[in-house]
LUMRO-927431 format. One record per atom (N, C-alpha, C, O): residue in one letter; x, y, z. Coordinates in steps of 0.2 Angstrom, whole numbers, padded with zeros to 4 digits, always signed. Example, Ala and Ser with C-alpha at 12.3 -4.5 7.8 and 13.67 -1.06 7.14 Angstrom:
! LUMRO-927431
a+0066-0028+0039;a+0062-0022+0039;a+0066-0016+0039;a+0071-0017+0042;s+0064-0011+0035;s+0068-0005+0036;s+0064+0000+0039;s+0067+0006+0040;
END
This chain:
! LUMRO-927431
x+0106-0123+0059;x+0102-0121+0053;x+0102-0114+0051;x+0101-0110+0056;x+0105-0113+0045;x+0105-0105+0044;x+0098-0102+0042;x+0094-0106+0038;x+0096-0096+0044;x+0090-0093+0042;x+0089-0091+0035;x+0094-0088+0033;x+0084-0092+0032;x+0083-0089+0025;x+0083-0082+0025;x+0080-0079+0030;x+0085-0078+0020;x+0085-0071+0020;x+0081-0068+0015;x+0081-0071+0009;x+0077-0063+0016;x+0074-0060+0011;x+0075-0053+0011;x+0074-0049+0016;x+0079-0050+0006;x+0082-0044+0005;x+0086-0042+0011;x+0085-0037+0014;x+0090-0046+0013;x+0094-0045+0019;x+0091-0045+0026;x+0094-0043+0031;x+0084-0047+0026;x+0081-0047+0033;x+0079-0054+0034;x+0076-0058+0030;x+0081-0057+0039;x+0080-0064+0042;x+0073-0066+0043;x+0069-0062+0045;x+0072-0071+0042;x+0064-0074+0043;x+0062-0072+0051;x+0057-0070+0052;x+0067-0073+0055;x+0065-0072+0062;x+0064-0064+0063;x+0059-0062+0067;x+0067-0060+0059;x+0065-0053+0060;x+0058-0051+0058;x+0055-0046+0060;x+0055-0056+0053;x+0048-0054+0051;x+0044-0056+0056;x+0039-0053+0058;x+0045-0062+0059;x+0041-0064+0066;x+0041-0058+0071;x+0036-0057+0073;x+0047-0056+0072;x+0047-0050+0077;x+0043-0044+0075;x+0039-0042+0078;x+0044-0042+0068;x+0040-0037+0065;x+0033-0038+0066;x+0029-0033+0068;x+0031-0044+0064;x+0023-0046+0064;x+0021-0045+0072;x+0015-0044+0073;x+0025-0046+0077;x+0022-0046+0084;x+0022-0038+0085;x+0017-0036+0088;x+0027-0033+0083;x+0026-0026+0084;x+0020-0024+0081;x+0017-0020+0084;x+0019-0026+0074;x+0013-0023+0070;x+0007-0024+0075;x+0003-0020+0076;x+0006-0031+0078;x+0000-0032+0081;x-0001-0027+0087;x-0006-0026+0090;x+0005-0025+0090;x+0004-0020+0096;x+0003-0013+0094;x+0002-0009+0098;x+0004-0011+0087;x+0003-0005+0086;x-0004-0004+0080;x-0003-0005+0074;x-0009-0002+0084;x-0015-0002+0080;x-0016+0002+0074;x-0020+0000+0069;x-0012+0007+0074;x-0013+0011+0068;x-0009+0008+0062;x-0012+0007+0057;x-0003+0004+0063;x+0000+0000+0058;x-0005-0005+0056;x-0005-0007+0050;x-0008-0009+0061;x-0012-0013+0059;x-0018-0012+0055;x-0019-0015+0050;x-0022-0006+0056;x-0027-0003+0053;x-0024-0002+0046;x-0028-0004+0041;x-0019+0001+0044;x-0016+0002+0038;x-0015-0003+0034;x-0017-0004+0028;x-0011-0008+0037;x-0010-0015+0034;x-0016-0019+0032;x-0016-0022+0026;x-0022-0018+0036;x-0027-0021+0034;x-0031-0018+0028;x-0034-0021+0024;x-0030-0011+0028;x-0033-0008+0022;x-0029-0009+0015;x-0032-0009+0010;x-0022-0010+0016;x-0019-0012+0010;x-0021-0019+0008;x-0022-0020+0002;x-0022-0024+0012;x-0024-0031+0011;x-0031-0031+0007;x-0032-0035+0002;x-0035-0026+0010;x-0042-0026+0008;x-0041-0022+0000;x-0044-0025-0005;x-0038-0018+0000;x-0037-0014-0007;x-0034-0018-0012;x-0036-0018-0018;x-0029-0023-0010;x-0026-0028-0015;x-0031-0032-0017;x-0032-0034-0023;x-0036-0035-0013;x-0041-0040-0015;x-0046-0036-0020;x-0049-0039-0025;x-0048-0030-0018;x-0052-0026-0022;x-0050-0026-0029;x-0054-0027-0034;x-0043-0024-0030;x-0040-0023-0036;x-0040-0029-0040;x-0040-0029-0046;x-0039-0035-0037;x-0038-0042-0040;x-0045-0043-0043;x-0045-0046-0049;x-0050-0042-0039;x-0057-0043-0041;x-0059-0038-0048;x-0062-0040-0053;x-0058-0032-0046;x-0059-0027-0051;x-0056-0027-0058;x-0059-0027-0063;x-0050-0028-0057;x-0046-0028-0063;x-0042-0034-0065;x-0038-0035-0070;x-0042-0040-0061;x-0040-0046-0062;x-0032-0046-0063;x-0029-0051-0066;x-0029-0042-0059;x-0022-0042-0059;x-0019-0039-0052;x-0022-0036-0048;x-0013-0041-0052;x-0010-0037-0045;x-0004-0031-0048;x-0003-0030-0053;x-0002-0029-0043;x+0004-0024-0045;x+0010-0028-0047;x+0015-0025-0049;x+0010-0034-0047;x+0015-0038-0049;x+0015-0039-0057;x+0019-0042-0060;x+0010-0036-0060;x+0009-0036-0067;x+0015-0033-0071;x+0019-0028-0069;x+0017-0035-0077;x+0022-0033-0081;x+0020-0030-0088;x+0024-0030-0093;x+0013-0028-0088;x+0012-0026-0095;x+0011-0019-0095;x+0009-0017-0101;x+0013-0015-0091;x+0014-0008-0091;x+0021-0005-0091;x+0025-0008-0088;x+0022+0000-0095;x+0028+0003-0096;x+0028+0008-0090;x+0024+0010-0087;x+0035+0010-0089;x+0037+0015-0084;x+0032+0021-0085;x+0029+0023-0080;x+0031+0024-0091;x+0027+0029-0092;x+0020+0028-0089;x+0016+0032-0086;x+0018+0022-0091;x+0011+0020-0089;x+0010+0021-0081;x+0005+0023-0078;x+0015+0018-0078;x+0015+0017-0070;x+0016+0025-0068;x+0012+0026-0063;x+0020+0029-0071;x+0020+0036-0069;x+0013+0040-0071;x+0012+0044-0067;x+0010+0038-0076;x+0003+0041-0077;x-0002+0039-0071;x-0005+0043-0069;x-0001+0033-0070;x-0006+0031-0064;x-0004+0034-0058;x-0009+0036-0054;x+0002+0035-0056;x+0004+0038-0050;x+0002+0046-0051;x-0001+0049-0046;x+0003+0048-0056;x+0001+0056-0057;x-0006+0057-0056;x-0009+0062-0053;x-0011+0052-0059;x-0018+0052-0058;x-0020+0052-0051;x-0025+0055-0048;x-0017+0047-0047;x-0018+0046-0040;x-0017+0052-0036;x-0021+0054-0032;x-0011+0055-0037;x-0009+0061-0034;x-0014+0066-0035;x-0016+0069-0031;x-0015+0068-0042;x-0020+0073-0043;x-0027+0072-0040;x-0030+0076-0037;x-0029+0066-0039;x-0035+0065-0034;x-0034+0067-0027;x-0038+0070-0024;x-0028+0065-0025;x-0027+0067-0018;x-0027+0074-0017;x-0029+0077-0012;x-0025+0078-0022;x-0024+0086-0021;x-0032+0088-0021;x-0034+0092-0017;x-0036+0085-0025;x-0044+0087-0025;x-0046+0085-0018;x-0049+0090-0015;x-0045+0080-0015;x-0047+0078-0008;x-0045+0083-0003;x-0049+0085+0001;x-0039+0085-0004;x-0036+0090+0001;x-0040+0097+0001;x-0041+0100+0006;x-0041+0098-0005;x-0044+0105-0007;x-0052+0105-0004;x-0054+0110-0002;x-0055+0099-0005;x-0062+0098-0003;x-0062+0099+0005;x-0066+0102+0007;x-0057+0095+0009;x-0058+0096+0015;x-0055+0103+0019;x-0057+0105+0024;x-0051+0106+0015;x-0049+0113+0017;x-0056+0118+0016;x-0056+0122+0019;x-0060+0116+0011;x-0065+0120+0010;x-0071+0119+0015;x-0074+0124+0017;x-0071+0112+0017;x-0076+0111+0023;x-0073+0114+0029;x-0077+0117+0033;x-0067+0114+0030;x-0064+0117+0037;x-0065+0125+0037;x-0066+0128+0042;x-0065+0128+0031;x-0066+0135+0031;x-0073+0137+0032;x-0074+0143+0034;x-0078+0133+0031;x-0085+0134+0033;x-0086+0135+0040;x-0092+0137+0042;
END
């Protein structure tokens, strides 16, 4: 029986990767945060990132706003460290 492929990765590779992820606590923590963030987004906005109602420019604006926020967080932490 031939394995199904998803983006040229065999299903067995996913099982292997799942076992590796469970061995790497940092990867597991980040993965859990993504899953929680996805659920929060679905509840808050009623959609997932699979939505198709935004243009490329809309997506770029969202990304720009998120990156701008991240710069503010960096500056805040730098200011705290300087104290």
